N, C-alpha and C positions, 0 to 999 in steps of 0.2 A: 497542482499535483496530478500526474497522469494516473488513469485508472484502467483503461482498456489494455488487456494483455492477450497476445496471440496464443492460442492453444489452451487458454483458460476455460474454454467451454467444457473441457474434460472434468474439471473439478468444481466449477462454479455453477450456480443456478441462474439461468437467464430468464428474464421476464419478456413476454410478448411485446411490451412497450419499448424494449431496448433494441428491437430488430427492425430493419426495413424490409418491406415485402413489395413485390413487383406491382401490386395493386395500388401502390402509393406514387407511382410515376406521375409527375405533374404534366400539364398540357404542353409546356415548353419542351420538356424532355421527350414526350411522345411525338411531338411535331418534328423534332430533330431526328428521331429514330425513323419516322416515316419518310422524311426527306431522303435520308441515306438509302433506305430500302427501295423507294420509288426510283431513285437515280439509277440504281443497278438494274432494276427491272426494265427501265427504259433503255439503258445503254448496253446491257448484256443480254437480258432475256429476249429483248425485241429482235435481236439478230437471229433468233431461233436456238432452241436448246441443242439441236444436233450440231449446228455450226459452232456454238459456244464450246461444246464438248471436244471439238476438233482444233480449237485454237492452240497454237504451239508457239512459244516465244521465239523459236529458231526461225520461223517464217512470218510471224505476225507481230513482231515487235512494234512497228508503227501504230497498229491498232491498239495494242496494249498501252503504249505511251499516250495515245490520244485519250483513252478512257482515264488514265492516271491524271493527266493535266486538267481534264474536265472536273474530276473529283477534287483536285487541288483548288480549282477556281471557286468551288463551293465551300472551301475551308476545311475539307476533311483531313488534310495533311497536318493541320495545326491544332488538333484537338487538345493536346497536352502541353502546348507551348504557351508561355505567358503572353498576355495581351500586348504588353509593351514591345514584343518582338513579332507581332502580327498573328498570334494564335488565338484560340478560343479559351484556353486555360480552363477546360471543363473540370468539374470535380471528378474524383476517381470513379465513383459508381456510374455517373453518366457516361464516362468514357468506355466503361464496360458495356453499357447498353448500346453504345455506338458500334462496338466491336461485334455485338450480336447482329446488328443490322448489316454490317459489312459482309457477313456470310452470304448474303444474297448475290454477291459479286463473284461467286465461285472462287477460282484461284487468282482472279484479279485482286481479291481481298488480301492475299498474301503479300502482294506488292505494296499496297497501301499500308497494311498492317506493319510491315517492316519499317516503313518510313515514319509512321507515327509512334512506334514503340522502340525497338532496339536501335533503330537508326538515328533517332533524335533524343531519346530520353537520357543517354549518357551526358549529352551537352546540357540538357535542361537541368539535370540534377547536379552535375559536377563541373560544368563550364564556368570559366571566369566571366565577368561582365563583358570583357572584350571578345571572348570566344562566342558568347551568346549573340552579341550584336553582329558579329561577322557571319555567323552561319544560320542561326535560327530563322530570321526573316525569310531567307531563300528556301529553307526546308519547308516552312509553313505554306509558302505559295507554290511549292513544287518546282521552282526554278532550280533548286539544288536537290538532287535525288541522293538519298542516303542509304548506306549499307553498314553492316556490323560484321567485323572479321575477327572471329575468335577461334573457331575450330581449325585444326590442322590434321594432316594424315595420321600422325601419331598422338594427337591430343584431342579427344572428344569429350567424354564425361570428365576425364582427368585434365581439365583445361590448363591447369598451372604447369603442366609438363611441356607446354608449347616451346618450340625451338626457334621461333622468329626472334631475331636479335636487333637491338637498337644501339648504335655506338655514336657517342658524341664526337663531333669533329674537333680538330685541333684548335680551331678558332672559338669553339664553344657556342656556335650560332645554330647548328643544325644537328639533329639525330639522323643517322643513316640506317634505314630499315632494310633487312634482308631476311627473307623467309617465304613460306608458302601457306596460304589459307585455302580452305575448301568448304563446300556447301554454303556459299555466300549468296543469300537472297538479295536480289537486285544487283548482283555483281556485274552483270553484262552491260549496265547502263549507268551505274552510280557515279556521281561526281565527287562524293565524299565518303570515306570509309572510317569507321571507328575501329582502329586496329590495336590489337593487344600483342605486346612483345616484351621481352626481358631486356632491360638496359644492361649491357655488358654482362657481368657475372652475377646479377641480382638473383635472389631466390624466387621472388614473386614477380608477376606480370605488372607492367605499366600500360597505360592506354594513351593513344595518340589520335588526333584528328588529322586525317591524311587526305589531301586533295589529289584526285587523279592527275591534275595538271602539274603536280610536283615532278612528275617523271619517275622513271625507274619502276614503273608498274606495268605488268603484262596481264591481260585478262584472258583466262582460259576459255575454251569453247563451252557452249551451253550444255549442261548435263542432260542426258536422256533419262527421264524419270517415269516411274509408274503413274504418278498423278501430278497435280498442280502444274500442268504443262504451260499454263499461261503466266507462270512466275519464272523470272530469270534466276538461274542457279548456276554459278560458275566457280572455278578456282581462281584465285588471285595470287600473282607472284610478285614479290618485291625484291628488287635487285639494286642495292645501294640507293634506295629511295630517300631523297633529302627532305626532312621534315623540320620546319622551324622549331627551335627550342620552345617557343611560346605555345606550340600546339600540343605540348604534353597536357593530357586531360586529367585533372585531379592531381594526386600526389604520386611521386615516384614509388613504385611497388604497390600502389593502391588499385591496380587494375583487376587483380583477382577478386577482391571484395566487390569492386564495381560490377564485374561480370555477374557475380552471384546475385547482387541486389537487382540488377536489371532483369535477370532471369525470373526473379520473383514476380515482377510486373508482367513479364511475358507469359508466365504460366497461367495466371488467372485470366488474362486477356484471351489466351488461347481457349480456355474453357468457355468464356462467353461467346467466342466465335463458333466453337463447336456446337454450342446449344442453339445458336441461330441456324446453323446448317441442319441440326436435328429437327428443329421445328418446321423448317421449310420442307425437308424430306418427308416428315410425318404427314404434313398437309397433302403432299403429292400422293402419298399412299392412301389416305382417306378419300381423296377425290377419285382416284382410280378404282378403289374397291367399291365405291358407291355407284360407279357407272358400269363397271365390268360385270356382265351377267353370265352365269353358268347354271345349268339345270333350272333355268327359268327364274332365277332371282339374283340380285346383286351379291357378289362374293362377300361384301361387308356384312351380310346376314349370317355368314358361317362362323361357327365357334372358333375354328382354327385361325381365321383372319382377325376376329375380335381379340383373341389372345395376343396377337402381335401388336395390334393398335393399342390395346390397354396397357401392355407392358412398355411400349415406347413412350406413351404419354406419362406414365408413372415415373420412368427413369429420367426423362427430361425435367419434369416438374421438381423432383427432389434436388437434382443438381443445380437447377436454376435458382431455387430458393436459397440454397447455401451460398451460391455465388454472390448474389446481391446483398445477402446478409453480411458477407465478408467485405464487399466493396464499400458498403455503408460504414462498417467498422473502421476501415482505412481512412475514410473521410473524417470520422469523428476523432480518430487518433491524431490526424493532421491538425485539426482545430485545437486539440488539447496542447499539442507541442507548440503551436504558434502562440497560444495564450500564455505559455511559459517563456516566450521571447525568442523562439527558434525561427530562423528565416523560412519562408514558405517552401522553397525548393528542398531545403534540408529536412523540413518537417514531413513533406510528402514522401521523400525517400525513406526516412526512418519509419514512417507509418506502414509502408508496404513491407519493409523488413520485419516489422513487429508481427505481421501475419504471414510469415514465410511458411509456417506449418500448414495453415489453411490453403495457401496458394499451391503448395505441392499436392495436397489432397485433392484439390479441385481440378488441377491439371489432369490427374489420373481419372477422376470421375467424369469430367466433361468429354475427354477423348474417348473413353470406353463407352460412354453413352452414344456418342456419334458413330463409333464403329458398329455397335449393336444395331442402331437405327438404320444406317444405310444398308446393312446386310439384310435386315428384315423388310425394308422397303423394296429392295430388289426382288426379294422372294414374293412379296405381295403382287408385284408386276409380272411374275412368272417369266416366260420367254421374252416378253416385251422389255423387261428390266435389263435383259442381257444385250439388247439392241442399242446402238448409239443414238438412234433417233429420239428416244424418250429422255435421254440425259441422266438416267438413273445410274448407269455404269460410271458416269463422270464423278458423281458424288461418292460412289463406292471406292474409286481409285484415289480421289483427293483426300478422303478421310484418313487413309492409312498412315499418313505421315504424322498425324497429330499425336500418336502414341510414341513417336521417336523424338521430334524436336522439342526445344525448351527443356531438355533433359528427358531421357527415356522414362517410361512409366515405372520401370524397375528402380531407377535412380531416385525418382520422386517418392516412391514408397519408402525406400531406405532413408531418404533425407527427412521425411516428415517425422519418423520415429526418432532419428538421431537428434534432430533439432529439439524435439520435445524432451528427450532425455537430458540434453545439455542444459535446457532451461530448468529442469527439475534438480539436477545434481550439481552442476557447476555454478550457475548464476542464481539458483534458488528462487527463480521467478514464479515457478509453478510448484505447488506443494504436493507432488506425487507421493512422496514418502509419508507425509501426514495422512493423505487420502488412503494410502495402503494400510496404515495402522488401524483405520476405521473399518476395514473390510470384514474382519471377524464379527464385529457387532452387527454390521449391516446384514451379513449372511444369516445370522440368527433370526433377525426380523423377517427374512424371506421365508423362513420355515413356519412362521405363524400364519394362521388362516387369513387369507386376503379378502377384504371386503371393499368392493368398489363403491365409493361414495358418489362418483359422477361418471359420465360416459368416457372421460379421458383418463381417469386415474390409472387404469391398467396400462394404457399406452405410455403414460409418463413413467410409470414404474419400470416398464420393459426397456425404455430408452436409457433410463438411469442405470439399469442393469448391464446394458451394452458398455457403458462407460466403465462400470465397476469390473466387468470382465477384462477389459483392456488393462486396467490397473492391476488386477489380480495376476493375470498371465505374465505381463511384462515384469512385475515384481518377482514372481516365483522363478521364472526362467532366468532373470538377471541375477538373482541371488545364487542360483545353482551354477550358472556358467560364468558369471562375472565378466572379465574383460574379453572372454572368448565369444560372448554373445554377439559382438559386432561382426564376427565371421559367419554366423548362422543366418545368412541372408534369407533363406526360405522362411525361417521363423519370424524374422523381422517384418517381412512382407505380409505374413499372416496378421501380425499385429497392426500393420498399417491399414489393412482392409477393414479390420474391426473398428479401428479409430475412425476411418472414413464413414462407415455405416452409422456409427453413433452420431457423428457430426451432421450428416444429411438427414437422419431420422429426427434429430432434435430440431433442426432448421424447419423441417416440414411440419412438425407439431406446432412450433411457434408461429409459423405463417397461418396455419389453420386457426389457431387460437386468436391471433390478432385480427384476422379477417372476420371471425365470428363476433368480435366485439364492436365492429363498425356497424353503423345503422344502415349503410347503403350497400351492403354486400348482396350479391346475387345468390339466391337460395340454391339454385342448381349447381353453380360453381362451388359453393361451400360444401355441399353434399359430396360432390366429386372429389374435392380436396381431402375430405375425411376418408373417403374410400382409398385414395392414393396413400394416405398415411398408414392405413391398416394394411394395405397390400405390401408397401415397402417394408413395414415393420415385420410382417409375416415372413417375407423372403430374407430379410436381414437376420432374423433369429435362426432360420434354418442354416444359412451360410455361416454365420458366426459360430454356431455350435460345431459345425464341421471344422472350420478353421482352428477353433480352440482345441478340439480333440486331436487334430493333426499336430498342432504345436506341442501339446502335452506329450504325445507319443514320440516326439522327436528328441525329448530330453529326459523324460521321467520313466521309471519302471516300478513294478511292484506296487506297494502300498501307496507311494507318492502318486503314481499314475492314477490309481483307482480313486484316491481322494480328490485329486484335481478334476477328474472327469465328473465326479459327484457334485463338486462345487459349481462346475460349469452348468450342469443340469439344473441346479437350484436357481442360478441366475437367469437361465434361459429356459423357462418351462414352456409347455405347449401354449401357443397363442391360437385360440379356437375361432378362426374366421374362415370364410369360404373363399379361397383365392380365385376360383373359377368365376364365381358370381361377381366378385369385386372387379376383376379384369373386364368382364362383360359390361358391367355398369359404367366403368371409366370409358371403355370403347364406345358404348352407345352415346355417352355425353359428347364425345369428340365427333362421332359420325353425325349426330344431330346438328352440331355446329358447322360441320363441313370442313373442319380444319383443326390444327392443334388448338385446344379450347381456352388456354389461359394467357 
């Protein structure tokens, strides 16, 4: 019997023993991560940050492919491919850890990331044994370069509206593809494309494995982009492209669900990569601030700079904690499903789908942490950050795409709440209705005098209150607006942000609690993690209160509005900590370490 449920963190109580924390990486995993990181430092950083910042696929494709093939020779392209087809077949959480390390390759990482994720996972999860044998060994070695062709000029977030058509020939041997795809990563040099198209008059997409050698394919010119310039991005045109019938991937009309499932994987992997970039950038800021002197002292001594460093470390730490908590849950779910007799590839796919809510939340969290960090790191560097020679502007430009691809952050906010609502109302997997009925009694208890029995009781209570606020607001607004609620996207996005803060805050608490229970923990790190928990919770309460009040003002008036605002204030009382001193303490810990400290 399976027990792990995606989204259940909202209504369930989780023990620290049930979560994975980054302090638990074993020596083998750490060595693999360091190997990837060191590879990119040697191959990319060694050419000079200024030169790396100016690499452009339009003129430097041979260099980019040289790095790609060196990475493939070390096995980086086969991290999620089964061993029988030449891959490493890493567990999901370790593959996330590897994605974090890939971030040291700047936009080279996008090339390899597409190969290891969206370019190959459709075959890993949905391919027949014959398809896997034909394509996966070459993808794992880098001999076959892969791309994923879903987006069209008129079909972005609404992917199922794509117009690319597949028509079976009279002999019944080949589908002929005609259509246009855009924003195709690796499009300029890919040998194989995972292409989504509608067969004849079908309502839903199907997926195909399409070799460039089949003919009828024209590759557009490289797109000129704001960032990730070392990544190939092109349009791809199909004109009566003949695809063997056996290259239909999965089932007919199963492509839309396939695309959604693959995106779940891509979202959390994007988050891991964003965190790797954030850690690297934060370390650069700490190094620079410690060396740069003004008014006779390092700028790292100034409160304004400590604010930035403390805030960056806090935001990275909380998102990182929730990411690897989720990756571990995916692995545990896979094991449960396989124990029930499910095939490994099917179990892994279903496990990721189970945590679609968390994947969407983390995509938003990771990408927005990265955008915040690169902006502040550039600010710490001042005028030097604006110059190409430091490479800071490279990170600033490259980061911006992360809030757009794998589904925009707006789409992911809406998706997280929509999926949670579906599991509560349609499939009854999460008992939000039952949790909502308990809210009145819970609120009465909040009015009673609060006595803290231990140092963390207040934090636990406030995190539980963030969860209850989401349940209260979503229930009240949903009952008032009913089916119209889906059209109130601003309100739904407010709910998504409250949900995300509750998830990250709880994850941070659980990491601190679990670390505190270990005999080998570092006392300074533990203290800093407690300070991070306090700061994140302080900021979350401030923001959640505003989001809640905005949402209430968007649908309620009069007595209802006053009552809901009063209930919000009961759930989110003042949390009396000193945010300035917390940030300074976190920053001092990082500055002492000389890098991102965890």
